[in-house]
C-alpha positions as CSV (number, residue, x, y, z in Angstrom):
1,M,105.4,121.9,97.0
2,I,106.5,123.2,100.3
3,R,109.2,121.3,101.8
4,S,109.4,120.7,105.6
5,D,112.5,120.4,108.1
6,E,111.8,116.6,107.8
7,D,112.3,116.6,104.0
8,D,115.3,118.3,104.4
9,E,116.5,116.0,107.2
10,F,115.7,113.0,104.9
11,D,117.8,114.7,102.1
12,R,120.8,115.1,104.3
13,I,120.7,111.5,105.6
14,E,120.4,110.3,101.9
15,R,123.5,112.2,100.8
16,E,125.6,111.4,103.7
17,N,125.0,107.5,103.5
18,A,125.6,107.9,99.4
19,M,128.9,109.3,100.5
20,K,129.4,106.2,102.5
21,G,128.0,103.9,99.8
22,Q,125.2,102.9,102.2
23,P,121.6,102.9,101.0
24,Y,119.0,104.9,103.2
25,Y,115.8,103.2,103.8
26,Y,112.8,104.9,105.4
27,K,110.6,102.9,107.4
28,H,107.1,104.1,107.9
29,G,104.6,102.9,110.4
30,W,102.1,99.9,109.8
31,V,99.2,100.9,107.4
32,S,96.3,98.7,107.7
33,L,94.0,97.8,105.0
34,T,90.3,99.0,105.2
35,D,87.4,96.6,105.4
36,K,86.4,97.4,102.0
37,E,89.9,97.2,100.4
38,I,90.2,93.8,102.3
39,L,87.0,92.3,101.0
40,T,87.7,93.5,97.6
41,A,91.2,91.6,97.7
42,Y,89.1,88.6,99.0
43,G,87.3,88.6,95.6
44,W,83.8,90.2,96.4
45,S,82.6,93.0,94.1
46,S,80.8,96.0,95.3
47,E,77.6,94.5,94.4
48,E,78.0,91.4,96.5
49,F,78.8,93.7,99.4
50,K,74.8,93.9,99.4
51,T,73.9,90.3,99.4
52,D,72.7,88.1,102.5
53,E,75.5,85.9,101.8
54,F,78.2,88.5,102.3
55,M,76.5,90.0,105.3
56,R,76.7,86.6,107.3
57,A,80.2,85.9,106.0
58,K,81.8,89.5,106.4
59,T,82.1,89.6,110.3
60,L,83.9,86.2,110.4
61,I,86.1,87.0,107.5
62,L,87.0,90.4,109.1
63,E,87.6,89.3,112.6
64,G,89.8,86.4,111.2
65,L,91.9,88.7,109.1
66,R,92.1,91.3,112.0
67,R,93.5,88.5,114.2
68,I,96.1,87.7,111.4
69,E,97.1,91.2,111.1
70,I,97.6,91.8,115.0
71,A,99.8,88.5,114.9
72,I,101.9,89.8,112.1
73,K,102.2,93.3,113.6
74,E,103.4,91.6,116.9
75,K,105.8,89.5,115.1
76,N,107.6,92.4,113.1
77,T,107.7,94.6,116.2
């Protein structure tokens, strides 16, 4: 595995904080779920993705969940 300068910097920070007795936490950016991940978590299987019922509900569900996601992002920034 090729190590980058960023990897070396993270290691240096971890070592320094370990000497001070402080844990080092790397905070990464927000990673959203894909539409398919959201719908699978909602309980729909891949076969149900093709039904008329799914097609009618898909837009409403995804719009509502994306609005919730935006509210959570705003609250945590």
